[in-house]
Structures are given as C-alpha cells and as structure tokens.
C-alpha positions in Angstrom: 11.7 -100.6 -5.3 12.3 -101.2 -9.0 13.8 -98.8 -10.6 14.6 -97.6 -14.6 18.2 -96.6 -15.2 18.2 -95.0 -18.4 21.3 -95.8 -20.8 24.1 -93.8 -22.2 23.2 -91.8 -26.0 24.1 -93.1 -28.9 24.5 -91.5 -32.2 21.2 -92.0 -34.4 21.3 -88.9 -36.8 25.5 -88.9 -36.8 28.1 -86.1 -37.1 26.6 -84.2 -39.8 23.7 -84.2 -38.1 22.2 -79.8 -37.7 21.4 -80.9 -34.4 23.2 -83.6 -32.7 21.9 -82.9 -29.5 19.0 -84.0 -29.7 19.8 -87.9 -30.3 20.1 -87.9 -26.4 17.1 -86.2 -25.6 15.5 -89.0 -28.3 17.3 -92.0 -26.8 15.8 -91.1 -22.9 12.6 -90.3 -24.3 12.3 -93.7 -26.4 13.7 -95.5 -23.1 10.9 -93.9 -20.9 8.0 -95.1 -23.0 10.0 -98.4 -23.1 9.9 -98.6 -19.8 5.9 -97.3 -19.5 4.9 -100.2 -22.1 7.2 -102.7 -19.8 5.8 -101.8 -16.2 2.5 -100.6 -16.8 0.3 -103.1 -19.4 -2.9 -100.4 -18.9 -1.4 -97.6 -20.2 -2.4 -94.8 -22.3 -1.0 -91.8 -24.4 -2.6 -88.3 -23.8 -3.0 -86.2 -27.3 -3.5 -82.8 -27.2 -2.8 -82.2 -30.9 -0.3 -79.7 -30.3 3.5 -79.6 -31.1 4.5 -81.4 -28.1 1.8 -84.5 -28.1 3.1 -84.8 -31.8 6.5 -85.3 -30.8 5.9 -87.8 -28.3 3.4 -89.9 -30.6 7.0 -89.5 -33.5 8.9 -91.1 -30.4 6.4 -93.6 -29.7 6.6 -94.4 -33.6 10.5 -94.8 -33.7 10.2 -96.8 -29.8 7.8 -99.2 -31.2 8.8 -99.4 -34.9 6.2 -97.6 -36.7 3.2 -98.9 -34.5 1.8 -96.8 -31.2 0.9 -99.2 -29.0 -0.8 -96.9 -26.5 -4.6 -95.5 -27.1 -4.7 -92.4 -27.7 -6.4 -90.3 -25.5 -8.2 -87.0 -26.7 -10.4 -85.0 -24.6 -12.4 -82.9 -27.0 -13.8 -79.3 -25.1 -16.3 -78.9 -28.2 -14.3 -75.3 -28.4 -11.1 -76.7 -30.2 -9.9 -74.5 -33.2 -11.9 -76.4 -36.0 -8.2 -77.2 -37.9 -7.0 -79.5 -34.8 -10.2 -81.5 -35.2 -9.2 -81.9 -38.5 -5.8 -82.6 -38.3 -6.5 -85.0 -35.4 -8.9 -86.5 -37.7 -6.4 -87.6 -40.5 -3.5 -88.1 -38.7 -5.1 -90.9 -36.5 -6.4 -92.3 -39.7 -3.1 -92.0 -41.5 -1.2 -93.5 -38.3 -3.7 -96.0 -37.7 -4.0 -94.8 -33.8 -6.6 -96.3 -31.4 -8.1 -92.9 -30.9 -10.3 -92.3 -27.8 -12.2 -89.2 -27.2 -13.1 -88.0 -23.6 -15.8 -85.2 -23.3 -17.8 -84.2 -20.8 -21.4 -83.7 -22.5 -23.5 -83.4 -19.6 -21.1 -79.7 -18.8 -21.4 -79.1 -22.2 -25.8 -79.5 -22.9 -26.5 -77.9 -19.4 -24.3 -74.7 -21.0 -21.7 -74.9 -17.7 -18.8 -73.6 -19.5 -16.7 -70.2 -19.8 -17.7 -68.9 -23.1 -21.5 -69.1 -21.9 -20.5 -66.7 -19.0 -21.0 -69.5 -16.3 -18.0 -70.2 -15.0 -14.2 -68.7 -15.2 -11.8 -70.3 -17.1 -9.9 -72.2 -14.6 -13.4 -74.0 -13.7 -14.3 -74.2 -17.2 -11.2 -76.3 -17.5 -12.0 -78.5 -14.8 -15.2 -79.5 -15.8 -14.3 -79.7 -19.9 -10.5 -81.2 -19.2 -9.7 -82.7 -15.9 -13.3 -84.0 -15.0 -13.6 -86.3 -18.8 -9.6 -87.1 -18.7 -10.9 -88.7 -15.0 -13.8 -89.9 -16.2 -11.5 -91.7 -19.6 -8.7 -93.2 -17.1 -11.3 -94.9 -14.5 -13.8 -96.2 -17.5 -10.6 -97.6 -19.1 -8.6 -98.2 -15.7 -5.8 -96.9 -17.2 -2.7 -97.6 -14.6 -0.7 -94.9 -16.2 -0.9 -92.3 -18.6 1.7 -90.7 -20.8 1.5 -86.4 -21.3 3.5 -85.0 -23.5 4.8 -81.8 -20.5 8.3 -80.1 -20.4 10.1 -78.8 -17.2 10.3 -75.5 -19.3 7.3 -74.5 -20.3 5.5 -73.4 -17.1 6.5 -72.9 -12.9 4.5 -76.0 -12.0 5.7 -78.3 -14.7 9.4 -77.8 -13.1 8.5 -79.4 -10.6 7.4 -82.8 -12.1 8.7 -86.0 -12.3 9.2 -88.6 -15.2 7.0 -91.3 -13.3 4.9 -88.8 -11.3 2.6 -90.3 -8.6 -0.8 -89.7 -8.3 -3.3 -90.8 -5.8 -6.8 -92.7 -6.0 -8.6 -89.4 -7.3 -5.3 -88.5 -9.5 -4.6 -85.9 -7.5 -1.2 -84.6 -7.3 0.8 -84.0 -4.7 4.1 -82.1 -5.7 5.5 -81.9 -2.0 5.8 -85.7 -2.3 7.8 -86.8 -5.3 10.1 -89.6 -5.7 13.8 -88.8 -6.0 15.3 -89.1 -10.1 19.0 -88.8 -9.4 21.8 -89.7 -11.8 18.9 -91.3 -14.4 16.9 -93.8 -12.2 13.4 -93.5 -12.3 11.0 -95.4 -10.2 8.8 -97.8 -11.6 7.4 -99.4 -9.0 4.2 -98.0 -7.0 1.8 -99.4 -4.4 -1.2 -100.6 -5.7 -3.7 -98.3 -6.5 -1.5 -95.6 -7.5 -2.2 -93.7 -10.5 0.9 -93.0 -12.6 1.6 -89.4 -14.9 5.0 -90.8 -17.3 6.9 -87.6 -18.8 9.0 -88.5 -21.5 10.1 -85.0 -22.9 10.4 -83.3 -19.8 13.7 -82.6 -20.2 13.3 -81.0 -23.6 12.9 -76.9 -24.5 10.7 -75.1 -26.5 13.6 -75.0 -28.8 14.5 -79.0 -28.7 10.7 -79.7 -29.9 10.9 -77.4 -33.5 14.6 -78.6 -33.6 13.3 -82.0 -33.7 10.0 -81.3 -35.7 12.6 -80.3 -38.4 14.5 -82.5 -38.7 12.5 -85.5 -38.4 9.7 -83.4 -40.8 7.3 -84.1 -38.3 3.5 -83.1 -39.4 1.8 -80.4 -37.6 -1.5 -78.6 -37.7 -1.0 -75.5 -39.3 -2.0 -73.2 -37.0 1.3 -72.9 -35.8 2.7 -71.4 -39.3 2.4 -68.0 -39.6 -1.0 -66.4 -41.6 -1.1 -62.7 -42.5 1.5 -61.6 -39.4 0.4 -64.1 -36.5 0.5 -67.3 -35.3 -0.5 -69.4 -32.9 2.7 -70.5 -30.2 0.7 -72.8 -27.8 -2.3 -74.3 -28.8 -5.8 -74.6 -26.7 -9.3 -73.9 -26.9 -10.2 -71.1 -29.1 -12.0 -68.7 -26.4 -8.9 -69.1 -24.6 -6.1 -68.9 -26.6 -4.4 -65.9 -28.8 -1.9 -65.6 -31.4 1.7 -64.0 -31.7 3.3 -61.6 -34.3 5.5 -63.6 -35.7 6.0 -64.2 -40.3 7.7 -67.8 -39.6 6.3 -69.6 -42.2 8.4 -72.9 -41.9 9.6 -74.4 -39.1 13.4 -73.2 -39.5 12.1 -69.4 -39.5 10.4 -70.6 -35.9 13.5 -71.9 -34.4 15.4 -68.5 -35.9 12.6 -66.8 -34.1 12.1 -68.6 -30.8 16.7 -68.0 -30.6 15.4 -64.5 -30.6 12.3 -64.5 -27.7 12.2 -63.4 -24.7 8.4 -63.7 -24.5 6.9 -67.0 -22.7 5.7 -69.6 -24.4 2.3 -69.7 -22.5 1.5 -66.0 -22.3 -1.4 -66.5 -25.1 -3.4 -68.9 -22.7 -6.0 -66.5 -21.0 -6.4 -69.5 -18.2 -2.8 -69.5 -16.8 -3.4 -65.5 -16.2 -6.6 -65.8 -14.2 -4.5 -66.0 -10.8 -1.4 -66.6 -9.4 -1.8 -70.4 -8.3 -4.6 -71.3 -11.3 -2.4 -73.5 -13.0 -1.0 -75.3 -9.8 -4.0 -76.0 -8.6 -5.6 -77.2 -11.7 -2.6 -79.6 -12.1 -2.7 -80.5 -8.2 -6.3 -81.6 -8.7 -5.5 -84.1 -12.0 -5.5 -82.1 -14.7 -2.4 -82.3 -17.2 
C-alpha cells in the first residue's frame, strides 16, 4: 500500500499575518492537491462556484504556480442564480480554466424536476446534480474528482476521508473507508476504484472566510449583503434562501460568523426534506 505523508507546516504569511493559523491549513491542502496530480493522471476539480470551491481553485493556482492543471467540472442544473453563471464564465476566462459543464438535458427537456412539481427536492438533486456528474466522470474516465467539502459543513461529511474511495458506480460506503492517522493518506487503491479527494476537509467555514480575506479571493457578489440579506450557502435558486445580514465585506462576514449559532446549510431546503436525505444523496454518488 502506497501512502502520502503530509509535511509539517512552514510559514508563508509571516508572524505579522492576522491569521497565522491559515498557513498550516494552506500547506496541507496544497500537499493533497499535488499528491492528487502525482498519483491520478485522469483527475478533475468540481467547481460549484461557491466560496469553498473558489478557495480550492486559488489553492490549486498556488500549488501549480498560477496554473490550474485540472479540468474544472461545473454541474449546471439550469436553476442556478444568474449571477453565479456570469461569475463562472468570467473567472474561467480570466484564470484560463478548462471548464467542462455537465447537464442532464434529457431530464430538463422532459420537465422531470422539483420546480415543475414532478420530483421532490432530493429526487431533483439526483437527476440534475448526481446523474450529470456521473455522466461526465464516466465519459472523461476521471480516476479522481477533487471536491471542496469540509467536515464541519454537514454531519455526513464528517465521515469523509481526504482520499475517499467509491465503487465503479461512484457509490460511497461511509462504513468502509481507509484510516487516515497522523497525516498519512492512502493513495493506492484497487483497479476500478473511483476517488473523491477533499483538500479542504480540515477547514472550517470561518477559516475559509479568513483565507478569502487574507488572500483577497474573488467571489460571486451574492455572498455580500444587499438590503439586509445575503446568501451564506449557494445552490439552486428554488432551494436556497438568504440569511439576515448587513455584512458587505469579508471582514464583516468574519465578525458575523464568530457570533452566529445558525448552521451554515440551514437555508438549503433539500437538506431539510428528510433526516437522512443528504446521506442518501452522498452515498449514491452526490458531492
């Protein structure tokens, strides 16, 4: 069994940085991205256009000297907020990203969605997110897909590994995951195994915003308050709500998060549909 061992952190921002703890997070994430590139030649990065995946893109550019060597896969449900698609296309152009857009055109043409009243929210996520992602992976024969999830974001994600194996149908058995002790990651798997790689697993929502502030990372404007409301988590327009907020800058968002006791994904309606909705989605191949 081959394994990758993370190096100890080395300072990059210096003692004067307001967030020196971010150096260790950054170093480990960059190491995981480089190990993915080294071990899995057919790999891609899932780009949801949200804050976490934009941080992941930024880290990839740091890891590979200003270049993102992975194709960036965006699953377009056709129900994203328009500002998200505008931001996606602009950043893909400015950063010279290889953008691959997956979409379940058959389901959309037939109207098999939640907004059309045909499916429940979880069924709609399966049809418009899980299925087109699986189709892109199968078509491109990606061995590994890099995803910007964090353990603190949602209960099911706390069960994840940095290098998380799936079966040939991209299904996730959270009861059968390799141990990852003392910074050691398994990177050698049986032929036919599909990998999801999670370089932000050890970050928190607050860490992400601190890093965005420190690095001045561009984000879609929906995260910043307008008329007393802002989006804290981004998804499809029919299933994503806003939170009350007056935070119009990254520093104000950081200050706000230090006080809140509301869960990050509390405005994502599909998570609330049933107690195990998200776990069922992820086990079947969702992000």
